[in-house]
C-alpha positions in Angstrom: 120.5 71.0 123.3 118.3 74.1 122.9 121.2 76.0 121.1 122.0 73.2 118.8 118.2 72.9 117.7 118.3 76.6 117.3 121.2 76.5 115.1 119.9 73.9 112.9 116.4 75.9 112.6 118.3 79.0 111.6 120.7 77.3 109.3 123.9 77.9 111.2 126.9 75.9 112.1 126.3 74.1 115.3 128.4 75.5 118.2 129.7 73.3 120.9 131.8 75.8 122.9 131.4 77.5 126.2 128.3 79.8 126.7 128.7 83.5 126.0 129.6 85.9 128.9 126.6 88.2 129.6 126.7 91.3 131.5 123.1 93.0 132.4 122.2 96.5 133.0 125.0 98.5 131.6 123.8 102.1 132.2 125.0 104.4 128.9 124.8 108.0 129.3 123.2 110.1 126.7 123.9 113.7 125.8 121.3 114.8 127.9 122.1 113.0 130.9 119.5 110.3 130.4 120.8 106.8 130.9 119.8 103.9 128.7 120.2 100.3 129.5 122.0 97.4 127.6 123.4 94.0 128.0 126.6 92.7 126.8 127.1 89.5 125.1 130.6 88.4 124.5 132.1 85.0 123.3 133.6 83.1 126.3 137.2 84.5 126.9 137.0 87.6 124.8 139.3 90.2 126.3 138.7 92.8 123.7 137.1 93.1 120.0 134.5 94.4 117.6 131.3 95.2 118.9 127.7 94.6 117.2 125.4 97.5 118.5 121.7 96.4 118.3 119.3 99.3 119.5 115.7 98.1 120.1 112.5 99.4 121.6 111.2 95.9 122.0 113.0 94.6 125.0 116.1 92.7 125.8 114.8 89.5 127.1 113.1 86.6 125.6 113.4 85.9 121.9 115.3 89.3 121.3 118.1 88.1 123.8 118.1 84.6 122.5 118.3 85.6 119.0 120.3 88.6 118.6 122.4 88.2 121.9 123.2 84.5 122.7 123.1 83.2 119.0 125.4 86.1 117.5 128.0 85.6 120.6 127.9 81.9 120.2 128.8 82.5 116.6 131.9 84.6 117.6 130.4 88.2 117.7 130.4 90.4 120.6 126.8 92.1 121.0 125.6 95.1 122.9 121.8 94.8 123.0 120.4 98.2 124.1 116.9 99.4 124.9 115.9 102.6 123.2 114.9 105.8 125.1 111.9 105.2 127.3 111.7 101.3 126.7 112.3 98.6 129.2 114.2 100.4 131.7 115.7 102.9 129.9 115.2 106.4 131.0 113.4 109.2 129.1 110.2 109.1 127.1 109.7 106.7 124.1 108.9 108.9 121.2 109.4 106.8 118.2 112.0 108.2 115.5 112.7 111.2 117.4 116.0 111.1 119.3 117.7 107.9 117.5 120.4 109.8 115.9 121.8 111.6 119.1 121.1 108.6 121.3 122.9 106.2 118.7 125.9 108.5 118.4 126.2 108.8 122.3 126.2 104.9 122.6 128.7 104.3 119.7 131.1 106.9 121.4 130.6 105.5 124.8 131.3 101.8 123.5 134.6 102.9 121.9 135.8 104.0 125.4 135.2 100.8 126.8 138.3 98.3 127.5 136.5 95.3 126.0 135.7 97.1 122.6 138.6 97.6 120.1 136.9 100.5 118.3 135.3 98.7 115.6 131.7 98.9 115.5 128.9 97.0 113.4 125.2 97.2 113.6 122.3 94.7 113.0 118.7 94.1 113.1 115.4 94.4 111.3 112.3 97.0 111.1 112.8 99.5 113.7 116.1 98.0 114.5 117.1 99.1 111.0 115.9 102.6 111.6 118.1 103.1 114.4 121.0 101.9 112.3 120.1 104.4 109.6 119.9 107.2 112.4 123.4 106.3 113.2 125.6 104.8 110.2 125.6 108.2 108.0 126.7 110.4 110.8 129.3 108.2 112.8 133.0 109.2 112.8 135.0 107.1 112.4 132.4 105.2 110.4 131.0 101.8 111.3 132.4 98.7 110.1 129.2 97.1 108.6 125.5 97.8 108.6 123.0 94.9 108.2 119.6 96.1 107.4 116.6 93.7 107.5 113.0 94.8 106.2 113.8 98.4 106.7 114.5 101.9 105.2 116.4 105.1 105.3 113.1 106.8 106.1 109.7 105.4 107.1 107.6 108.6 106.2 106.5 107.0 102.7 105.8 103.8 104.7 103.4 105.7 107.2 101.7 107.3 104.0 102.2 105.3 101.0 100.8 107.4 98.0 99.8 110.2 100.5 97.4 107.8 102.2 97.8 106.8 105.8 98.5 103.0 106.2 95.8 102.7 108.8 96.3 98.9 109.6 99.8 99.0 110.2 100.0 102.3 112.1 97.1 101.1 114.3 98.8 97.6 114.9 101.9 99.0 115.7 100.7 101.8 118.1 98.7 98.8 119.9 101.9 96.7 120.0 104.0 99.3 121.5 101.5 100.7 123.7 100.9 97.2 125.5 104.4 95.5 124.9 105.6 95.9 128.8 102.5 94.7 130.1 102.5 91.2 131.9 102.0 88.4 129.3 102.8 90.8 126.5 104.0 88.7 123.2 101.7 85.8 124.1 98.8 85.1 121.8 95.8 87.2 122.9 92.8 86.7 120.5 90.7 89.4 122.3 93.2 92.0 121.9 93.7 91.1 118.3 89.9 91.6 117.7 89.9 94.9 119.5 92.7 96.2 117.6 91.2 95.2 114.3 87.9 96.6 115.2 89.7 99.9 116.3 90.9 100.6 112.6 87.3 101.4 111.6 87.1 103.9 114.4 86.2 107.5 113.7 88.0 109.8 114.0 91.1 107.8 113.1 93.0 109.5 116.1 90.9 107.8 118.5 91.8 104.4 117.5 94.6 103.8 120.1 91.9 104.3 122.9 89.4 102.1 121.1 92.3 99.3 120.8 94.0 99.4 124.3 92.0 101.6 126.3 94.4 104.5 126.4 96.2 106.8 124.2 99.5 106.1 122.4 101.6 109.2 121.4 102.9 107.7 118.2 99.3 107.4 116.6 98.5 110.8 117.6 101.7 111.9 115.9 101.1 109.9 112.8 97.4 110.9 112.3 98.2 114.5 113.1 100.8 114.9 110.7 99.3 113.1 107.8 98.6 116.1 105.4 100.7 117.1 102.5 103.7 119.3 103.2 104.0 118.6 106.9 107.6 118.1 107.7 107.1 117.0 111.4 109.0 113.5 110.4 112.0 115.3 109.0 114.1 114.1 112.0 113.5 110.6 111.1 114.4 111.0 107.3 117.8 109.9 106.6 117.3 109.3 102.9 119.4 112.4 101.9 122.4 110.7 103.4 122.3 107.3 101.6 124.2 108.3 98.5 127.2 109.5 100.8 127.3 106.2 102.9 130.4 104.5 102.6 129.8 101.6 105.2 129.8 98.0 104.0 126.0 97.1 103.7 123.9 93.9 103.4 120.1 93.9 103.2 117.4 91.5 103.4 113.7 91.7 102.7 110.5 90.1 101.1 108.2 90.5 98.4 105.6 91.3 100.7 107.3 93.5 103.3 105.9 96.9 103.8 109.5 98.6 103.5 110.3 96.8 100.2 109.9 99.7 97.8 111.8 102.0 100.0 114.5 99.6 100.9 115.2 99.0 97.2 115.4 102.6 96.5 117.9 102.8 99.0 119.9 99.8 97.5 119.7 101.6 94.1 120.9 104.8 95.4 124.2 103.0 96.9 124.6 101.3 93.7 124.4 104.3 91.5 126.7 106.1 93.9 129.3 103.4 93.2 129.0 101.4 96.4 128.8 97.8 96.9 125.7 96.9 98.9 124.2 93.5 98.4 120.5 92.4 99.0 118.5 89.3 99.4 114.7 89.4 98.5 112.7 86.1 99.1 108.8 85.3 99.2 108.2 86.6 102.7 106.1 89.2 104.6 107.5 91.4 107.3 107.9 88.8 110.1 107.9 85.5 108.4 110.1 82.9 110.2 111.7 82.1 107.0 112.6 85.6 106.2 114.1 85.9 109.8 116.1 82.7 109.5 117.6 84.3 106.1 118.4 87.5 107.7 120.0 86.1 110.8 122.3 83.9 108.6 123.0 86.9 106.2 123.8 89.3 109.2 126.1 86.7 111.2 128.0 85.9 108.0 128.4 89.5 106.8 129.6 91.0 110.1 132.1 87.9 110.6 133.6 88.6 107.3 133.8 92.5 107.9 135.4 91.8 111.2 137.7 88.9 110.4 138.9 90.0 107.0 137.7 86.6 105.5 135.7 87.5 102.6 135.2 83.9 101.3 131.5 84.1 102.3 130.8 87.3 100.6 131.6 85.8 97.0 128.0 86.1 95.6 126.1 88.4 93.1 124.9 91.6 94.6 121.2 90.9 94.1 119.7 87.6 95.0 116.0 87.2 94.5 113.3 84.7 94.7 111.2 84.4 91.4 107.6 83.5 92.8 105.7 80.6 91.4 108.9 79.2 89.6 110.8 77.9 92.9 114.0 79.3 92.0 116.4 81.9 93.1 118.0 84.3 90.6 121.3 86.6 90.7 121.9 89.7 89.2 124.5 92.6 89.2 122.1 95.2 89.7 118.6 96.2 90.7 116.2 96.4 88.6 117.8 93.8 86.1 117.2 94.5 82.5 113.6 94.2 81.3 111.3 95.4 78.7 108.4 97.9 80.0 105.3 96.4 78.4 102.2 98.2 78.8 98.9 96.2 79.4 96.0 98.7 78.6 92.4 98.8 80.5 89.9 98.1 78.0 86.1 98.6 78.0 83.9 95.6 79.4 86.8 94.5 81.7 89.5 93.5 79.1 93.3 93.9 79.4 95.7 93.8 76.5 98.3 95.3 74.5 96.0 97.3 72.2 94.5 100.6 73.2 90.7 101.0 72.8 89.1 103.3 70.5 86.8 106.0 71.2 84.9 104.4 74.1 83.2 105.7 77.1 84.7 105.7 80.7 83.9 102.9 83.0 82.2 104.3 86.3 81.7 103.2 89.8 81.1 104.8 93.1 83.2 104.5 96.3 81.2 105.0 99.7 83.5 105.7 102.7 80.7 104.3 104.7 81.0 100.9 103.2 84.8 101.3 102.2 86.2 98.7 99.6 88.0 96.1 101.7 91.6 95.0 101.8 92.7 91.5 101.0 96.1 90.4 101.9 99.3 92.3 100.9 102.2 93.7 103.0 100.8 94.0 106.5 102.5 93.9 109.8 99.7 91.6 111.4 96.7 89.7 109.9 96.3 87.7 106.7 99.4 88.8 104.7 100.8 88.1 101.2 98.8 86.4 98.7 94.9 85.8 99.3 91.9 85.1 97.2 90.6 88.3 95.7 87.2 86.7 94.3 85.1 88.0 96.9 86.4 91.9 96.7 86.4 91.5 92.8 82.6 91.0 92.9 81.9 94.2 94.6 80.3 97.0 92.5 83.1 99.5 93.8 85.9 97.6 92.2 86.8 97.6 88.4 88.3 94.5 87.0 90.2 94.2 83.9 91.4 90.7 82.9 93.7 89.6 80.0 93.5 86.5 77.9 95.1 83.2 78.9 98.9 83.3 78.5 100.6 81.2 75.8 103.6 81.0 77.7 105.1 81.7 81.2 105.6 85.4 81.6 108.3 86.6 84.1 107.9 90.0 85.7 110.8 91.4 87.5 111.2 94.9 88.5 109.3 98.2 89.2 105.7 98.2 88.4 103.7 101.3 87.6 100.1 102.3 86.4 98.6 105.2 84.8 94.9 105.8 85.4 93.0 108.6 83.9 90.2 109.2 86.1 87.7 112.0 86.9 86.1 112.0 90.5 82.9 113.7 91.5 84.2 115.2 94.6 87.9 115.6 93.5 89.3 114.4 97.0 89.8 110.6 96.4 92.1 107.8 96.3 93.0 105.6 93.2 94.0 102.1 94.2 95.4 99.7 91.7 96.2 95.8 92.1 97.7 93.3 89.9 96.5 89.9 90.3 97.4 86.2 88.9 94.4 84.4 87.9 94.8 80.7 87.8 93.2 78.0 85.5 90.5 77.6 88.1 89.6 81.1 88.1 91.0 82.1 91.5 92.6 85.6 91.4 95.5 86.2 93.9 97.2 89.6 94.5 100.8 90.0 93.2 101.6 93.9 94.0 99.5 97.1 94.4 99.9 100.8 95.0 97.5 103.6 96.0 97.6 107.5 95.3 95.7 110.3 97.0 94.2 112.8 94.7 93.3 116.5 95.5 91.2 118.8 93.5 93.8 121.4 93.7 96.7 119.3 92.3 98.5 120.3 89.1 97.7 117.1 87.6 94.0 118.0 87.4 92.9 119.0 83.7 90.5 121.6 82.8 87.7 118.9 82.3 88.4 117.4 85.7 90.4 114.3 84.4 93.6 113.4 86.4 96.5 111.6 85.0 97.1 109.4 88.2 100.5 107.8 88.3 100.4 105.0 90.6 103.6 103.3 92.0 103.3 99.6 92.7 105.4 97.6 94.8 108.4 95.9 92.9 108.0 92.4 92.3 109.5 89.2 90.8 106.8 86.9 89.8 106.2 84.3 87.1 102.7 84.1 85.6 102.2 80.6 84.3 101.3 79.5 80.9 97.4 79.2 80.8 97.1 81.9 83.7 95.6 85.5 83.1 96.7 88.8 84.3 94.1 91.0 85.9 94.1 94.5 87.4 91.8 96.0 89.9 90.9 99.6 90.1 89.2 100.9 93.1 88.8 104.0 95.5 90.5 102.3 98.4 91.4 99.2 100.3 90.3 99.4 103.8 91.6 99.1 106.6 95.0 98.7 105.1 94.5 102.5 104.1 92.6 105.0 105.8 89.1 105.5 104.1 88.9 108.7 101.8 86.1 110.7 103.2 85.9 112.7 99.9 85.7 116.0 102.0 89.1 117.1 102.4 89.0 116.9 106.1 92.0 116.0 107.9 92.7 112.5 108.7 93.1 112.8 112.4 89.7 114.5 112.9 87.5 113.2 109.6 84.5 111.6 110.6 81.6 112.1 108.1 82.0 111.2 104.4 80.2 111.2 101.0 79.9 108.8 98.3 82.3 109.5 95.6 81.7 108.8 91.7 84.6 107.8 89.8 85.0 107.5 85.9 88.0 105.6 84.5 89.1 106.3 80.9 90.5 104.0 78.5 90.3 105.5 75.2 93.0 106.6 72.5 93.6 110.1 74.1 93.4 108.8 77.7 94.8 105.3 77.5 94.8 103.9 81.2 97.4 101.0 81.7 99.9 99.0 83.7 103.3 98.9 82.7 105.2 95.5 83.5 108.8 95.0 83.5 108.9 91.8 81.4 112.2 89.8 81.8 113.6 87.6 79.2 116.6 85.3 80.5 
C-alpha cells in the first residue's frame, strides 16, 4: 500500500510485483585500501543486468533508500547505493569533493567485475549526488550508459563563491547539516538547531560559524572560508567543467528557477549543446529541495535510464529544453538554451526611475553600506530557510538600497534567458560588493524578487578607472518570467545581501579572519557617459 501511494505521489506507474531483492553492506575496495559500504537493490529474479550507481554522503537508509533504492528497483532498475568516503560506515575521512573521482572510478570498476552486472552503468541523483556523477562520467572507460543530473553542476566553486563572494548562508547551512547528520534523531525537525545555525551565520570571524552552530569544527567550513580569496586553486580537484565539452554520455538534467546551481548547470547544458551533444533539461518553478522538483526529477531519471538500458526511446521524444514560464502557468519547449530573445536594456534613472532612455547629465545617486548593519537578504536560491519569491518591501525601505522602478506595463512582458546588469559605481573604500536584484511589482505595490546577482570589487582590479569609477558587470541568474500587464519592473542596487552572501568589511581582510569593518559610501552613475542598466532577454513567441 505504501509503495502504491508513493508511486502515485511521484507520478509513476503503480507497481504490483514482488519486492526488490536487497543486499546490504557490500564492501567495495578503493585504490588506497579503504572500503566503502553500499547496498544493492535488484528487481526480483534479476540474474544480471545494468546497474545504476548512486554515490551519496547522506546515508543509505530512510528516504534515501526508499526513493533511490526501492523505488528505482520496483520500476525495473538495479541500483547500488553507496556511502561516500567517511560517511555512514564507509571507511576513511569525509573531505567533501576531494577524492570522488578516484573513489567513483574504483567503484565502477568493481561493479563491472560482479556477476550480477552486465557491464552497463548509469548514474543518478541530485546536488552532491550529481557532483559524484561529474567526478566519474568524463573519466570512465568504457563510458557510462547515462548520467541523470538533478540540481547540480560540473563545478561547485562558483556556487561557493558567486561573483567572488562567499555564499555564507548556504555554506554554513550545509556545514551544519553534514556535521550533525549521523547524530541520533538527525533529519527530524529541530527548531533549536535551526535557530543556532541561522545565528551562527553572523558570527565573526566567519570561520568560527561551525562551532557557533553545532559546537564543534566542520572541516568543510574551514576549507571553504580559508580558500575564498582570488586565484586560490584549492578546489581545482573538484572542478570538472573542462571535461564537459568532451562528454559523450547521454545526459538528462533537471533544476528549478530558484536553485543555487541553476546558472552553472545551464552553462553545462549549453556547452554540451554547442559541442554537438544531445542533452535535455527540465526547469520548473522550484527551489533546491522542493517536493515538486524532486517528483519531476525522479520521473525524469527513471524514464531516462529505462530508455537508455532497454533501447525503447519512446519516452525520449520531447524537446531538449522544457521550461516553466513563471506567472503564466504554462510550460514551453525549445530546441536550445537560451531561446531566441531580444536583449533589451532598462536604464537606471535619477530619482528612482527605470526605462529605455538614458539620463542626461545627472549626478550619481549615493548610499552607504555598513557591515555592522548589513543589508539583509530576502528569499532567493537558498538551501534552507525562506526561499524563492518573497515580499521585498521591508528591505527596499532601507537607506542602503537604491530602488529604480519602471512604469506600469501596457502588455505582458516575457523575459526568458540570461540576465545581466552593468553598474557604473564608485566606492569610498575600493573593497565592496555590488548586488543587483530584479523584482516584479504587482498592482498592489508588492515587490517580489525574480532574479539577482552579486560581484565583488577590489581596488586593484583592471576595471577601476582613473577616477575610481568601476564598470561592474553583474551576472544575474537566468530566468523565465512573465511580468503581467499593469505590473512594474524594479531594480535594486545594494552593497550586499546578508547572510546569503558574506558581508564585505571594506578592509580587504580575508574572509576567514575578518572581524572589523568600515562603512562604505557608494555612488551609482546613470548619465550618458556611464549608463547603468539591466539587460533583459525579451521573448516574443
